[in-house]
C-alpha positions as MATLAB code, in Angstrom:
seq = 'XXXXXXXXXXXXXXXXXXXXXXXXXXXXXXXXXXXXXXXXXXXXXXXXXXXXXXXXXXXXXXXXXXXXXXXXXXXXXXXXXXXXXXXXXXXXXXXXXXXXXXXXXXXXXXXXXXXXXXXXXXXXXXXXXXXXXXXXXXXXXXXXXXXXXXXXXXXXXXXXXXXXXXXXXXXXXXXXXXXXXXXXXXXXXXXXXXXXXXXXXXXXXXXXXXXXXXXXXXXXXXXXXXX';
ca = [
     113.309   86.035   41.440;
     111.120   86.187   38.113;
     111.367   83.478   35.506;
     113.477   84.500   32.476;
     111.381   85.409   29.545;
     112.093   83.007   26.513;
     113.877   84.786   23.741;
     111.291   85.760   21.045;
     111.303   85.931   17.326;
     111.168   89.280   15.089;
     107.308   88.488   14.260;
     106.527   87.879   18.035;
     108.071   90.987   19.109;
     105.918   92.966   16.587;
     102.671   91.042   17.661;
     103.607   91.483   21.728;
     104.617   95.168   20.993;
     101.135   95.949   19.097;
      99.282   94.004   21.906;
     100.938   96.215   24.576;
     100.648   99.390   22.833;
      96.842   98.981   22.078;
      95.988   97.882   25.796;
      97.117  101.271   26.781;
      96.503  103.525   24.118;
      93.008  102.083   22.706;
      91.500  100.264   26.023;
      87.850  100.453   24.790;
      89.053   98.356   21.672;
      91.207   95.819   23.486;
      91.437   92.771   23.467;
      92.120   92.614   19.753;
      90.401   90.693   16.878;
      92.689   88.910   14.415;
      92.019   91.709   11.811;
      92.353   94.589   14.432;
      95.949   93.182   15.451;
      97.131   92.639   11.630;
      96.246   96.113   10.872;
      97.992   97.044   14.011;
     101.407   95.160   12.925;
     101.195   96.982    9.539;
     100.689  100.493   10.481;
     102.597  103.053    8.621;
     103.204  105.130   11.738;
     105.031  104.382   15.053;
     106.659  101.192   13.315;
     110.398  100.455   12.413;
     110.335   98.427   10.341;
     107.217   98.844    8.615;
     105.907   95.213    7.711;
     103.224   93.615    5.599;
     101.953   90.744    7.741;
      99.073   88.621    6.595;
      96.917   86.637    8.954;
      98.592   83.505    8.963;
     101.849   85.216   10.110;
     100.111   86.614   12.856;
      98.159   83.477   13.931;
     101.735   81.628   13.880;
     103.293   84.418   15.987;
     100.391   84.277   18.373;
     100.844   80.521   18.806;
     104.418   81.208   19.703;
     103.573   83.788   22.349;
     100.897   81.708   23.710;
     103.255   78.719   24.273;
     105.569   81.054   25.968;
     102.622   82.597   27.992;
     102.828   86.053   26.894;
      99.649   86.090   25.331;
      96.092   84.475   25.425;
      92.868   84.354   23.664;
      90.054   86.416   25.285;
      86.770   84.603   25.371;
      84.299   86.878   26.825;
      80.618   86.105   26.902;
      79.792   89.157   24.677;
      82.329   88.276   21.998;
      81.653   86.044   19.109;
      84.871   86.554   17.474;
      88.294   85.408   19.080;
      90.131   88.442   20.427;
      93.655   88.340   21.922;
      95.495   90.071   24.694;
      99.301   90.103   26.107;
     100.494   88.698   29.370;
     103.607   90.407   29.523;
     102.806   92.178   32.648;
     101.824   89.101   34.255;
     105.358   87.208   33.455;
     107.315   90.427   34.449;
     106.376   93.007   37.083;
     106.787   96.422   35.282;
     105.809   99.996   36.186;
     103.875  102.002   33.520;
     106.833  103.969   32.444;
     108.831  100.426   31.743;
     106.091   99.130   29.745;
     105.919  102.219   27.502;
     109.809  101.990   27.094;
     109.779   98.302   26.110;
     106.955   98.805   23.882;
     108.328  101.643   21.918;
     111.720   99.594   21.659;
     109.824   96.768   20.286;
     107.902   98.582   18.037;
     110.542  100.941   16.891;
     113.977   99.567   17.317;
     116.930  101.101   19.060;
     116.087  104.439   20.223;
     118.160  107.632   22.010;
     116.900  108.946   25.467;
     115.395  111.917   23.362;
     113.390  109.802   21.060;
     112.143  107.391   24.038;
     111.029  110.331   25.892;
     109.100  111.736   23.098;
     107.484  108.496   21.904;
     106.484  107.143   25.461;
     104.175  110.193   25.983;
     101.297  108.086   25.182;
     102.072  105.479   27.757;
     103.800  107.281   30.535;
     105.219  111.007   30.454;
     108.841  111.489   31.683;
     109.534  114.986   33.064;
     113.326  114.492   31.860;
     115.737  112.649   30.063;
     117.336  111.711   33.412;
     114.067  109.950   34.302;
     114.229  108.057   31.129;
     117.824  106.880   31.748;
     116.964  105.827   35.301;
     114.183  103.780   34.058;
     116.441  102.158   31.369;
     118.920  101.381   33.971;
     116.450   99.640   35.982;
     115.553   97.640   33.054;
     119.024   97.021   32.324;
     119.710   95.789   35.570;
     116.770   93.211   36.064;
     117.448   89.715   37.245;
     117.721   86.953   36.184;
     118.522   89.033   32.980;
     118.656   92.453   31.597;
     115.636   93.624   29.543;
     117.418   96.411   27.754;
     120.908   97.500   26.830;
     122.972  100.614   25.936;
     124.423  100.045   22.572;
     127.821  101.357   21.637;
     127.605  104.953   20.180;
     127.661  104.705   16.380;
     130.373  106.724   14.476;
     129.636  110.229   13.694;
     126.470  110.382   16.429;
     126.480  112.181   19.782;
     123.844  110.120   21.545;
     123.864  106.210   22.345;
     120.934  104.031   21.507;
     119.374  101.522   23.837;
     117.766   98.299   22.619;
     115.288   95.627   24.048;
     116.804   92.228   24.986;
     113.885   90.217   24.393;
     114.866   88.564   21.419;
     118.103   87.550   23.184;
     121.644   89.278   23.360;
     122.489   91.964   20.680;
     124.928   91.078   18.075;
     126.907   94.612   17.846;
     128.817   93.558   14.925;
     125.757   93.158   12.941;
     124.329   96.754   13.721;
     124.252   99.200   11.054;
     127.515  101.624   11.196;
     126.069  104.519    9.289;
     125.335  107.374   11.510;
     121.584  108.301   12.288;
     120.155  111.618   11.453;
     120.838  114.746   13.676;
     118.544  114.831   16.724;
     115.441  116.905   15.855;
     114.793  120.322   17.513;
     112.083  120.408   20.089;
     109.516  121.984   17.809;
     110.320  119.472   15.280;
     109.841  116.752   17.833;
     106.437  118.321   18.853;
     105.325  118.318   15.252;
     106.387  114.756   14.706;
     104.560  113.466   17.882;
     101.272  115.212   16.551;
     101.778  113.305   13.133;
     102.104  110.279   14.687;
      98.964  110.836   17.163;
      97.127  111.704   13.987;
      98.447  108.777   12.163;
      97.607  106.489   15.146;
      93.795  107.860   15.165;
      93.682  107.240   11.411;
      95.046  103.559   11.618;
      92.594  102.927   14.683;
      89.556  104.243   12.834;
      90.550  101.640    9.894;
      90.548   98.988   12.547;
      87.253   99.874   13.849;
      85.541  100.109   10.640;
      86.968   96.555    9.813;
      85.380   95.279   12.904;
      81.958   96.881   12.453;
      81.840   95.405    8.823;
      82.716   92.096   10.192;
      80.079   92.235   13.044;
      77.418   93.561   10.436;
      78.099   90.443    8.528;
      77.745   88.187   11.557;
      74.391   89.974   12.233;
      73.301   89.218    8.549;
      74.196   85.519    8.916;
      72.436   85.527   12.310;
      69.164   87.086   10.551;
      68.883   84.306    7.752;
      68.451   81.604   10.391;
      64.879   83.076   11.244;
      63.965   84.127    7.579;
];
């Protein structure tokens, strides 16, 4: 039986979700530098809520994740800058589909089956909503404790939502009571997914430019030693 995962703070959830996401979607640039990880946390796309973390906030959350054995520092021979990676799949045995579901729930909050199916395309495509529901049920029945939960349906909505339990039990009474927007049509979902993909590429481009500038600065300092 697996050891239970310690309850995570909201900041730790965002950091862990970003590390999991980038490990799958941009493996060539993973593990992440502190700067790249901060940019990933503050993305405008694929995030709910949108945040504005500074590097101090990210470092503190990383320290918490490292203490809980869910993140570590990468010290490769070719890297002069500290980089960070997650240890979620070492702490918990997960399939690629389950990783995708948990990652989306960490980064975007409670989701319906349709939303999860659309937003996990980058991780592991689901053929049907039934497949999504089956994977969620497996996560909900995990021992020693569940990793997701099906939330009560909000007034005025047709579809229930699911939430991760990595921060501990959900306070149902504190959930928003306002109905969410009506489910989008398939064509709208496709357009939204494409927009999110483009936004993701733009964000990754910003992160790469920042890392390149950082490397140039380090090279310039290195050259000064021989001038």
